[in-house]
All heavy atoms as an XYZ file, in Angstrom:
731
protein
N     105.396    153.883     33.736
C     106.809    153.632     33.538
C     107.602    153.926     34.812
O     108.627    153.305     35.045
C     107.336    154.474     32.378
C     106.908    153.974     31.007
S     107.260    152.245     30.656
C     109.016    152.207     30.608
N     107.133    154.854     35.630
C     107.840    155.151     36.876
C     107.840    153.938     37.795
O     108.852    153.641     38.437
C     107.208    156.352     37.570
N     106.729    153.235     37.836
C     106.656    152.024     38.662
C     107.581    150.952     38.106
O     108.299    150.290     38.868
C     105.198    151.518     38.751
C     104.353    152.519     39.525
C     105.130    150.150     39.410
C     102.868    152.249     39.466
N     107.597    150.794     36.801
C     108.494    149.820     36.172
C     109.950    150.180     36.477
O     110.773    149.312     36.780
C     108.251    149.755     34.645
C     109.294    148.897     33.952
C     106.859    149.232     34.354
N     110.287    151.462     36.428
C     111.636    151.909     36.743
C     112.026    151.609     38.175
O     113.127    151.121     38.442
N     111.121    151.865     39.099
C     111.409    151.588     40.516
C     111.600    150.107     40.777
O     112.523    149.705     41.476
C     110.270    152.089     41.394
C     110.365    153.504     41.746
C     109.370    153.787     42.838
N     109.140    155.209     42.928
C     108.264    155.744     43.737
N     107.517    154.996     44.499
N     108.117    157.043     43.777
N     110.703    149.297     40.248
C     110.800    147.854     40.472
C     112.072    147.305     39.829
O     112.779    146.492     40.425
C     109.542    147.134     39.931
C     109.719    145.630     39.951
C     108.318    147.540     40.738
N     112.394    147.764     38.629
C     113.608    147.306     37.954
C     114.853    147.662     38.754
O     115.759    146.847     38.906
C     113.715    147.919     36.556
O     112.627    147.544     35.768
N     114.910    148.887     39.256
C     116.061    149.303     40.050
C     116.154    148.506     41.343
O     117.250    148.140     41.766
C     115.996    150.793     40.362
C     117.138    151.330     41.226
C     118.465    151.214     40.479
C     116.874    152.757     41.639
N     115.025    148.224     41.958
C     115.057    147.497     43.231
C     115.649    146.100     43.081
O     116.207    145.559     44.027
C     113.656    147.415     43.831
O     112.839    146.528     43.087
N     115.544    145.533     41.898
C     116.086    144.193     41.674
C     117.612    144.176     41.596
O     118.231    143.158     41.887
C     115.494    143.602     40.388
C     113.988    143.383     40.393
C     113.507    142.945     39.012
C     113.586    142.367     41.453
N     118.207    145.302     41.213
C     119.662    145.328     41.011
C     120.364    146.423     41.815
O     121.569    146.617     41.671
C     119.996    145.502     39.509
C     119.531    144.305     38.713
C     119.411    146.786     38.958
N     119.659    147.145     42.668
C     120.219    148.312     43.359
C     121.442    147.983     44.205
O     122.364    148.788     44.304
C     119.151    148.971     44.226
N     121.475    146.816     44.813
C     122.599    146.454     45.677
C     123.887    146.209     44.903
O     124.962    146.197     45.489
C     122.260    145.212     46.500
C     121.182    145.484     47.525
O     121.035    146.664     47.922
O     120.488    144.541     47.923
N     123.785    146.005     43.602
C     124.955    145.685     42.780
C     125.462    146.881     41.973
O     126.426    146.755     41.228
C     124.632    144.535     41.827
C     124.089    143.334     42.523
N     124.856    142.533     43.348
C     122.844    142.806     42.555
C     124.111    141.563     43.842
N     122.881    141.703     43.379
N     124.822    148.030     42.115
C     125.171    149.196     41.313
C     125.592    150.361     42.204
O     125.200    150.443     43.368
C     123.971    149.634     40.465
C     123.417    148.614     39.488
C     122.137    149.138     38.863
C     124.437    148.283     38.422
N     126.372    151.272     41.634
C     126.733    152.508     42.321
C     125.567    153.475     42.155
O     125.275    153.907     41.036
C     128.005    153.088     41.709
C     128.425    154.401     42.334
O     127.826    154.799     43.357
O     129.359    155.023     41.798
N     124.877    153.828     43.248
C     123.688    154.671     43.106
C     123.995    156.060     42.542
O     123.158    156.659     41.876
C     123.128    154.761     44.519
C     124.207    154.329     45.421
C     125.116    153.444     44.634
N     125.201    156.569     42.786
C     125.551    157.883     42.231
C     125.658    157.823     40.718
O     125.197    158.723     40.012
C     126.847    158.398     42.844
C     126.660    158.774     44.305
C     127.933    159.216     44.919
N     128.801    158.036     45.018
C     130.060    158.068     45.398
N     130.624    159.203     45.700
N     130.758    156.960     45.476
N     126.227    156.747     40.197
C     126.330    156.573     38.745
C     124.949    156.383     38.132
O     124.632    156.967     37.097
C     127.240    155.388     38.411
C     127.412    155.065     36.930
C     128.055    156.237     36.201
C     128.239    153.812     36.758
N     124.117    155.588     38.777
C     122.755    155.369     38.285
C     121.967    156.675     38.289
O     121.237    156.977     37.340
C     122.032    154.284     39.118
C     120.577    154.163     38.718
C     122.729    152.944     38.986
N     122.132    157.483     39.333
C     121.443    158.776     39.394
C     121.912    159.698     38.271
O     121.101    160.377     37.642
C     121.679    159.435     40.753
N     123.216    159.703     38.004
C     123.749    160.543     36.927
C     123.199    160.106     35.572
O     122.773    160.937     34.764
C     125.268    160.502     36.926
N     123.195    158.807     35.331
C     122.656    158.282     34.070
C     121.173    158.610     33.957
O     120.684    158.991     32.888
C     122.912    156.760     33.957
C     124.411    156.492     33.802
C     122.124    156.148     32.814
C     124.801    155.036     33.959
N     120.462    158.489     35.056
C     119.036    158.783     35.063
C     118.773    160.249     34.736
O     117.867    160.573     33.946
C     118.453    158.413     36.422
O     117.067    158.541     36.428
N     119.547    161.149     35.319
C     119.368    162.577     35.042
C     119.685    162.911     33.588
O     118.972    163.700     32.960
C     120.237    163.409     35.983
C     119.757    163.462     37.429
C     120.823    164.094     38.315
C     118.455    164.215     37.534
N     120.733    162.312     33.058
C     121.083    162.552     31.651
C     119.987    162.017     30.736
O     119.595    162.679     29.772
C     122.453    161.931     31.308
C     122.710    161.932     29.810
C     123.565    162.676     32.028
N     119.470    160.825     31.043
C     118.414    160.261     30.194
C     117.148    161.123     30.249
O     116.456    161.289     29.251
C     118.102    158.816     30.590
O     117.450    158.751     31.835
N     116.859    161.724     31.405
C     115.714    162.630     31.506
C     115.920    163.880     30.666
O     114.998    164.342     29.994
C     115.485    163.030     32.952
C     114.836    161.964     33.783
C     114.612    162.445     35.192
O     114.197    163.579     35.406
N     114.877    161.591     36.156
N     117.126    164.417     30.730
C     117.414    165.621     29.942
C     117.286    165.341     28.455
O     116.691    166.127     27.708
C     118.816    166.130     30.264
N     117.805    164.210     28.013
C     117.701    163.836     26.594
C     116.240    163.614     26.215
O     115.788    164.050     25.150
C     118.556    162.580     26.297
C     118.271    162.030     24.915
C     120.032    162.901     26.457
N     115.483    162.967     27.096
C     114.069    162.708     26.814
C     113.279    164.013     26.701
O     112.483    164.182     25.766
C     113.473    161.819     27.899
N     113.498    164.935     27.625
C     112.773    166.212     27.580
C     113.166    167.009     26.337
O     112.316    167.597     25.665
C     113.020    167.035     28.870
C     112.522    168.463     28.730
C     112.353    166.367     30.047
N     114.442    167.014     26.012
C     114.914    167.709     24.816
C     114.296    167.103     23.565
O     113.865    167.818     22.655
C     116.447    167.640     24.764
C     117.071    168.544     23.756
C     116.995    169.920     23.896
C     117.738    168.020     22.669
C     117.571    170.761     22.963
C     118.318    168.846     21.730
C     118.235    170.226     21.872
N     114.210    165.779     23.520
C     113.589    165.087     22.385
C     112.112    165.430     22.278
O     111.604    165.697     21.184
C     113.770    163.561     22.526
O     115.170    163.271     22.600
C     113.149    162.812     21.369
N     111.414    165.431     23.399
C     109.992    165.780     23.398
C     109.799    167.208     22.906
O     108.885    167.493     22.129
C     109.385    165.598     24.806
C     109.327    164.119     25.172
C     107.998    166.233     24.907
C     109.039    163.838     26.638
N     110.668    168.093     23.326
C     110.572    169.505     22.940
C     110.783    169.707     21.434
O     110.089    170.517     20.815
C     111.590    170.321     23.730
C     111.626    171.772     23.360
N     110.595    172.631     23.662
C     112.550    172.504     22.706
C     110.891    173.831     23.212
N     112.081    173.790     22.625
N     111.711    168.956     20.860
C     112.081    169.188     19.468
C     111.335    168.342     18.441
O     111.339    168.669     17.261
C     113.584    168.955     19.284
C     114.503    169.942     19.996
C     115.951    169.567     19.747
C     114.230    171.359     19.539
N     110.721    167.265     18.889
C     110.177    166.305     17.928
C     108.702    166.549     17.618
O     107.912    166.917     18.492
C     110.346    164.888     18.463
O     109.830    163.964     17.540
N     108.350    166.301     16.360
C     106.953    166.302     15.932
C     106.441    164.881     15.693
O     105.269    164.687     15.425
C     106.786    167.108     14.637
C     107.013    168.594     14.861
O     106.783    169.064     15.992
O     107.434    169.275     13.915
N     107.336    163.914     15.798
C     107.001    162.512     15.569
C     106.334    161.948     16.827
O     106.943    161.894     17.900
C     108.274    161.731     15.226
C     107.999    160.284     14.904
O     107.022    159.704     15.350
N     108.888    159.706     14.115
N     105.095    161.502     16.683
C     104.324    161.013     17.830
C     104.994    159.813     18.481
O     105.079    159.728     19.711
C     102.876    160.663     17.401
C     102.116    160.013     18.538
C     102.163    161.893     16.900
N     105.499    158.888     17.681
C     106.126    157.679     18.235
C     107.398    158.017     19.010
O     107.658    157.444     20.071
C     106.426    156.669     17.121
C     105.196    156.204     16.415
N     104.232    155.440     17.045
C     104.767    156.403     15.150
C     103.250    155.187     16.187
N     103.549    155.765     15.020
N     108.164    158.955     18.510
C     109.387    159.376     19.198
C     109.054    160.093     20.502
O     109.722    159.882     21.526
C     110.229    160.266     18.279
C     111.607    160.651     18.790
C     112.458    159.402     19.056
C     112.299    161.546     17.775
N     108.019    160.897     20.495
C     107.592    161.591     21.711
C     107.108    160.582     22.759
O     107.424    160.701     23.950
C     106.501    162.639     21.406
C     105.865    163.168     22.681
C     107.082    163.780     20.588
N     106.365    159.576     22.325
C     105.908    158.540     23.259
C     107.076    157.744     23.830
O     107.105    157.438     25.026
C     104.907    157.609     22.574
C     103.538    158.223     22.279
C     102.686    157.251     21.463
C     102.836    158.610     23.562
N     108.045    157.421     22.998
C     109.231    156.699     23.468
C     110.014    157.563     24.460
O     110.430    157.079     25.521
C     110.122    156.302     22.290
C     111.425    155.597     22.655
C     111.143    154.258     23.325
C     112.287    155.414     21.414
N     110.214    158.829     24.137
C     110.926    159.731     25.042
C     110.160    159.894     26.352
O     110.766    159.968     27.435
C     111.147    161.086     24.379
N     108.846    159.927     26.299
C     108.028    160.024     27.513
C     108.193    158.781     28.373
O     108.261    158.870     29.607
C     106.557    160.203     27.162
O     106.358    161.409     26.480
N     108.264    157.623     27.733
C     108.474    156.373     28.469
C     109.848    156.358     29.141
O     109.980    155.947     30.299
C     108.328    155.179     27.523
N     110.864    156.818     28.434
C     112.212    156.887     29.009
C     112.219    157.844     30.202
O     112.803    157.548     31.249
C     113.247    157.324     27.947
C     114.584    157.667     28.580
C     113.420    156.238     26.899
N     111.578    158.995     30.048
C     111.506    159.958     31.144
C     110.802    159.343     32.356
O     111.274    159.446     33.484
C     110.771    161.225     30.699
C     110.722    162.277     31.759
C     111.770    163.149     31.929
C     109.619    162.377     32.600
C     111.736    164.118     32.926
C     109.577    163.340     33.596
C     110.637    164.209     33.756
N     109.670    158.706     32.133
C     108.930    158.085     33.231
C     109.726    156.997     33.924
O     109.733    156.894     35.155
N     110.430    156.184     33.148
C     111.252    155.112     33.711
C     112.314    155.688     34.642
O     112.531    155.191     35.740
C     111.908    154.315     32.581
C     112.663    153.112     33.040
C     112.021    151.912     33.250
C     114.040    153.180     33.245
C     112.723    150.793     33.670
C     114.748    152.073     33.661
C     114.089    150.876     33.876
N     112.960    156.755     34.210
C     114.051    157.297     35.016
C     113.559    158.153     36.183
O     114.210    158.205     37.223
C     115.013    158.093     34.139
O     114.379    159.222     33.597
N     112.425    158.800     36.070
C     111.925    159.620     37.182
C     111.527    158.739     38.362
O     111.683    159.128     39.513
C     110.757    160.546     36.755
C     110.542    161.663     37.779
C     109.465    159.794     36.596
C     111.572    162.723     37.778
N     111.061    157.553     38.094
C     110.738    156.624     39.173
C     111.962    156.277     39.998
O     111.883    156.108     41.219
N     113.109    156.201     39.343
C     114.346    155.888     40.049
C     114.844    157.053     40.891
O     115.457    156.844     41.937
C     115.441    155.496     39.051
C     115.126    154.192     38.371
O     114.447    153.343     38.929
N     115.615    154.024     37.167
N     114.599    158.270     40.459
C     115.130    159.418     41.199
C     114.421    159.657     42.521
O     114.912    160.412     43.355
C     115.084    160.677     40.337
C     116.181    160.725     39.284
C     116.135    162.038     38.519
C     117.553    160.532     39.891
N     113.302    159.023     42.723
C     112.640    159.109     44.019
C     113.310    158.150     45.005
O     113.399    158.422     46.192
C     111.136    158.795     43.874
C     110.491    159.869     43.012
C     110.455    158.685     45.230
C     109.090    159.539     42.555
N     113.834    157.052     44.488
C     114.442    156.012     45.311
C     115.927    156.245     45.559
O     116.443    155.882     46.619
C     114.257    154.645     44.617
O     112.887    154.475     44.315
C     114.733    153.511     45.479
N     116.636    156.846     44.628
C     118.090    156.936     44.713
C     118.642    157.842     45.813
O     119.633    157.478     46.452
C     118.661    157.341     43.355
C     118.603    156.221     42.321
C     118.909    156.773     40.934
C     119.573    155.117     42.670
N     118.097    159.029     46.079
C     118.699    159.864     47.134
C     118.819    159.177     48.496
O     119.889    159.248     49.118
C     117.783    161.091     47.193
C     117.256    161.193     45.807
C     117.056    159.767     45.357
N     117.788    158.479     48.988
C     117.981    157.786     50.268
C     119.065    156.705     50.197
O     119.799    156.508     51.171
C     116.615    157.154     50.563
C     115.653    157.928     49.755
C     116.389    158.403     48.552
N     119.194    156.029     49.062
C     120.250    155.027     48.926
C     121.632    155.658     48.986
O     122.545    155.140     49.634
C     120.101    154.270     47.595
C     118.981    153.260     47.495
C     118.891    152.714     46.073
C     119.197    152.130     48.471
N     121.785    156.773     48.303
C     123.076    157.469     48.309
C     123.395    157.984     49.707
O     124.508    157.808     50.209
C     123.067    158.619     47.279
C     122.946    158.054     45.867
C     124.322    159.472     47.416
C     122.662    159.092     44.798
N     122.422    158.604     50.355
C     122.634    159.129     51.710
C     122.968    157.998     52.671
O     123.875    158.115     53.506
C     121.404    159.933     52.171
C     121.298    161.219     51.351
C     121.468    160.244     53.665
C     119.993    161.958     51.518
N     122.277    156.883     52.557
C     122.526    155.741     53.432
C     123.949    155.207     53.274
O     124.582    154.817     54.249
C     121.514    154.632     53.149
C     121.769    153.379     53.908
N     121.605    153.298     55.269
C     122.203    152.163     53.514
C     121.914    152.079     55.669
N     122.280    151.374     54.624
N     124.458    155.194     52.049
C     125.806    154.670     51.807
C     126.905    155.658     52.183
O     128.018    155.259     52.481
C     125.961    154.270     50.339
C     125.171    153.036     50.008
C     125.463    152.545     48.635
N     124.643    151.375     48.336
C     124.744    150.684     47.243
N     125.610    151.012     46.318
N     123.968    149.630     47.052
N     126.610    156.947     52.156
C     127.642    157.961     52.369
C     127.719    158.472     53.807
O     128.746    159.020     54.197
C     127.414    159.142     51.425
C     127.477    158.784     49.958
C     128.850    158.289     49.535
O     129.870    158.759     50.087
O     128.916    157.425     48.642
N     126.665    158.318     54.596
C     126.638    158.859     55.950
C     126.367    157.756     56.963
O     125.803    156.710     56.627
C     125.570    159.954     56.076
C     125.878    161.168     55.246
C     125.399    161.282     53.953
C     126.662    162.184     55.768
C     125.686    162.391     53.180
C     126.957    163.301     55.009
C     126.477    163.412     53.712
N     126.756    158.012     58.202
C     126.529    157.040     59.260
C     125.028    156.931     59.555
O     124.269    157.877     59.344
C     127.284    157.462     60.513
C     128.789    157.453     60.312
C     129.533    157.965     61.526
O     128.898    158.187     62.587
O     130.747    158.154     61.413
N     124.632    155.781     60.054
C     123.216    155.484     60.275
C     122.560    156.506     61.197
O     121.446    156.957     60.930
C     123.058    154.054     60.851
C     121.619    153.769     61.226
C     123.564    153.029     59.874
N     123.240    156.916     62.258
C     122.635    157.855     63.205
C     122.431    159.245     62.602
O     121.654    160.041     63.124
C     123.425    157.938     64.514
C     124.823    158.473     64.375
C     125.857    157.382     64.148
O     125.551    156.303     63.675
N     127.100    157.683     64.488
N     123.106    159.555     61.490
C     122.959    160.858     60.843
C     121.990    160.826     59.658
O     121.739    161.868     59.051
C     124.321    161.364     60.359
C     125.273    161.599     61.503
O     124.865    161.917     62.611
N     126.550    161.421     61.253
N     121.464    159.659     59.336
C     120.623    159.517     58.141
C     119.424    160.463     58.166
O     119.144    161.141     57.182
C     120.151    158.069     57.972
C     119.221    157.892     56.818
C     119.713    157.775     55.532
C     117.843    157.856     57.006
C     118.868    157.629     54.451
C     116.985    157.706     55.936
C     117.501    157.590     54.658
N     118.702    160.512     59.269
C     117.476    161.322     59.305
C     117.778    162.816     59.156
O     117.027    163.533     58.496
C     116.683    161.078     60.600
O     117.531    161.317     61.726
C     116.157    159.653     60.659
N     118.886    163.268     59.744
C     119.253    164.687     59.626
C     119.615    165.018     58.183
O     119.142    166.002     57.608
C     120.429    165.023     60.573
C     120.945    166.431     60.315
C     120.011    164.857     62.022
N     120.466    164.186     57.583
C     120.907    164.439     56.212
C     119.730    164.312     55.246
O     119.574    165.125     54.327
C     122.059    163.486     55.824
C     122.453    163.675     54.372
C     123.257    163.703     56.726
N     118.878    163.326     55.439
C     117.720    163.153     54.564
C     116.763    164.335     54.695
O     116.214    164.814     53.697
C     117.002    161.839     54.895
C     115.943    161.449     53.920
S     116.641    161.109     52.301
C     115.200    161.362     51.304
N     116.585    164.833     55.910
C     115.740    166.010     56.113
C     116.309    167.245     55.426
O     115.578    168.006     54.793
N     117.621    167.437     55.534
C     118.260    168.560     54.847
C     118.130    168.427     53.336
O     117.840    169.397     52.639
C     119.743    168.649     55.242
C     120.026    169.224     56.614
C     121.499    169.040     56.968
C     119.650    170.691     56.663
N     118.351    167.216     52.836
C     118.225    166.986     51.396
C     116.812    167.320     50.917
O     116.629    168.000     49.907
C     118.564    165.536     51.036
C     118.134    165.177     49.649
C     118.877    165.575     48.553
C     116.957    164.461     49.426
C     118.472    165.283     47.269
C     116.548    164.161     48.147
C     117.310    164.570     47.064
N     115.823    166.852     51.653
C     114.435    167.067     51.254
C     114.077    168.558     51.276
O     113.442    169.059     50.344
C     113.489    166.278     52.183
O     113.856    164.895     52.131
C     112.047    166.441     51.763
N     114.510    169.253     52.318
C     114.175    170.675     52.399
C     114.903    171.487     51.329
O     114.314    172.382     50.718
C     114.481    171.225     53.790
O     115.857    171.142     54.066
N     116.160    171.166     51.067
C     116.917    171.901     50.044
C     116.370    171.604     48.649
O     116.157    172.517     47.846
C     118.419    171.573     50.138
C     118.997    172.168     51.418
C     119.171    172.095     48.916
C     120.397    171.688     51.749
N     116.115    170.341     48.352
C     115.609    170.008     47.014
C     114.200    170.569     46.804
O     113.856    170.998     45.706
C     115.635    168.498     46.773
O     114.743    167.830     47.637
N     113.391    170.599     47.849
C     112.059    171.194     47.736
C     112.118    172.687     47.476
O     111.369    173.221     46.648
N     113.027    173.361     48.163
C     113.189    174.799     47.962
C     113.701    175.108     46.559
O     113.178    175.997     45.878
C     114.153    175.376     49.019
O     113.641    175.078     50.315
C     114.315    176.872     48.860
N     114.709    174.386     46.135
C     115.253    174.578     44.780
C     114.187    174.276     43.733
O     114.040    175.007     42.751
C     116.512    173.716     44.564
C     116.947    173.717     43.115
C     117.636    174.187     45.457
N     113.418    173.218     43.953
C     112.346    172.879     43.013
C     111.270    173.947     42.947
O     110.734    174.240     41.873
N     110.979    174.563     44.075
C     109.976    175.629     44.089
C     110.456    176.850     43.307
O     109.675    177.501     42.622
C     109.648    176.012     45.532
N     111.728    177.164     43.410
C     112.266    178.311     42.677
C     112.511    177.998     41.204
O     112.633    178.921     40.393
C     113.571    178.817     43.318
C     113.340    179.593     44.578
C     113.826    179.119     45.783
C     112.631    180.782     44.563
C     113.622    179.830     46.961
C     112.416    181.502     45.720
C     112.915    181.018     46.928
N     112.558    176.737     40.853
C     112.777    176.352     39.470
C     111.687    176.857     38.534
O     111.935    177.153     37.372
N     110.490    176.985     39.047
C     109.366    177.461     38.243
C     109.614    178.894     37.759
O     109.276    179.248     36.638
C     108.055    177.387     39.063
C     106.901    177.996     38.313
C     107.759    175.936     39.434
N     110.251    179.701     38.592
C     110.495    181.093     38.205
C     111.572    181.224     37.128
O     111.677    182.275     36.508
C     110.887    181.911     39.436
O     112.135    181.457     39.945
N     112.342    180.175     36.900
C     113.376    180.217     35.863
C     112.806    180.084     34.458
O     113.476    180.344     33.484
C     114.412    179.123     36.110
C     115.207    179.246     37.402
C     116.113    178.045     37.574
C     115.993    180.530     37.425
N     111.586    179.675     34.368
C     110.958    179.466     33.068
C     110.684    180.756     32.449
O     110.641    181.536     31.854
C     109.675    178.670     33.236
C     109.063    178.294     31.926
C     108.001    177.254     32.175
N     107.627    176.693     30.915
C     106.449    176.885     30.353
N     105.543    177.595     30.948
N     106.178    176.335     29.201
């Protein structure tokens, strides 16, 4: 589903606000994870897993699109590097929150 999500987004990415798409994607992931956590229905869990996979594929593609639109071209590599290092650090500490 992540591949389907990426390919689907690539077809329409130029016509959408990437920040709005990222927000919708994050909300859909949260709803999917919450549904998986609470549900005992196998079909609902599979559907929620598909929704999660579809949206996670987009979140790999969206940050560079947002950075590209918000910053000048010569600053892209610096901002992208900062984004990657900060998100990696936050993600590493996220495990301890469990």
